N, C-alpha and C positions, 0 to 999 in steps of 0.2 A: 806622228805626222802633223803637219801644220794645219791641214784642212780639218782634221778631227778636233784640234784644240779650238778652232774658230766655232765649230758647231757646239761644243760644250759651253762656251761663253755666251752663245746666242740665247736670248730670252725667248722661250717658247710660250705660245698662247694655246690653251686648251680649247675644246670645241663644245658648244651646246648642241645636243642632238635630239633630246626628247621634248615633246610638247609641254609637259609640266615645267621644264626648265625655262622655256621661252615665255610661258604664261607668268612665271614668277618674276621675270625681269620686267614685264609690262607694269608691274606695281611700283617699280622704281622711278627714277628721275628720267625725264625726256629732254633731249637737247636737239633742237631742230636745226637742220642745215638746208642749203639750197638743193643738194642732190640726194640727201638721205636724212633719215631720222635716226638718232642714236639714243637707245634706251640703256640706262646704266643702273645696276643694282649692286649695292655693297652687301656681300654675304656675311660680313663680320668674321671672316676667316683670313687674316692677313698672311698666314703661312702657306696658303694654297695659291696656285697659279691663277692668273686671270683667264677667263674663258670668253670666247666670242661666238656669236651665232649670226646667221645671215638670213634675211627674209626678203623675198620679192613676190609681190602679189600678182595674180593673173591679169590684173588691170594694166600692168606695166608692159605687156607684150607677149609674144608667143614663147614657147619653151626655149628656143635657141637664144632669143634676146635675154630672157630671164637668166639663163645659165651664164651668158656672157657677163651680165651685171654681177652675178655672184662671184664669178672667177676674178673679175677686176677688183672687187672689194676684198676677197680673200688674199689676193696678192698684195694689195695695199697694206693690209694688216700685217702680213708676213714680213714684208720688206721694211716698212717704216713705222707704222702705228703700234705694232705689238710692243715696242719698247716703251711706249708712253702709258700703256695700260697698267693700272695699279693691281698688285696682287690682291686676291680675295674679292675681286669685282667681276661681275658678269656684264657683258656688253652685247646688245643685239643691234645690228645695223639693218634698218628697213630701207631698201633702195627705192629711189624714184627713177623715172625713165631718164632723167638728165645724166645719170651715171654713165650712160653710153656715149654722150656727146662731149663731156668735159675731158680735158687732157689728163693723163695719168698723174702728172706732177700736181695739177690742181686738185685732183681727187685725194691724193695723199696729204696735201697741205690742209684741205678742209677736214679730213678725218682727224689729223693730228690736232687741229684747232678745237674741234668738238670734244675730243677725248681730254684735252688739257684744260678746257673751260671749266669754271667753277659753277656750281648750281646757282641759278637765279632765284632769289626769294620771291614768293608769290605776292602780288599786290593785293591790297584789300579789295574784296568784291570780285576778284578774278576766279570764277568758278565755272566749270564746264557743265555742271548739272543744271537741268531746267526744272522749274516747278510748274506743274500743270494745274 
């Protein structure tokens, strides 16, 4: 069947489900966007599929709004961005409230742009830690 062949050729993205997996990705690279933050971790396992996780904090709205944000991001990854994700990498998308207001086409374009962007080298003196 033609539909089955299309599904087999489709690149699938795994899911991050447990807290330790999400915490491990926090130690990786961060790519800031207008509507979300993308955290990326190279697991050094190129033969395994890419995995994605989605986070929306309670500050972003009530349960209905947070679930809508997660659904929009999952669908964007499923339809467009999953193909750009590199095997052996974990991705966590931390949504901001703007995910609800931006059009779906803009959301997928921003997601693709962040996934395909190269890591920015840190500038000297650019540190988040404060000395007291």
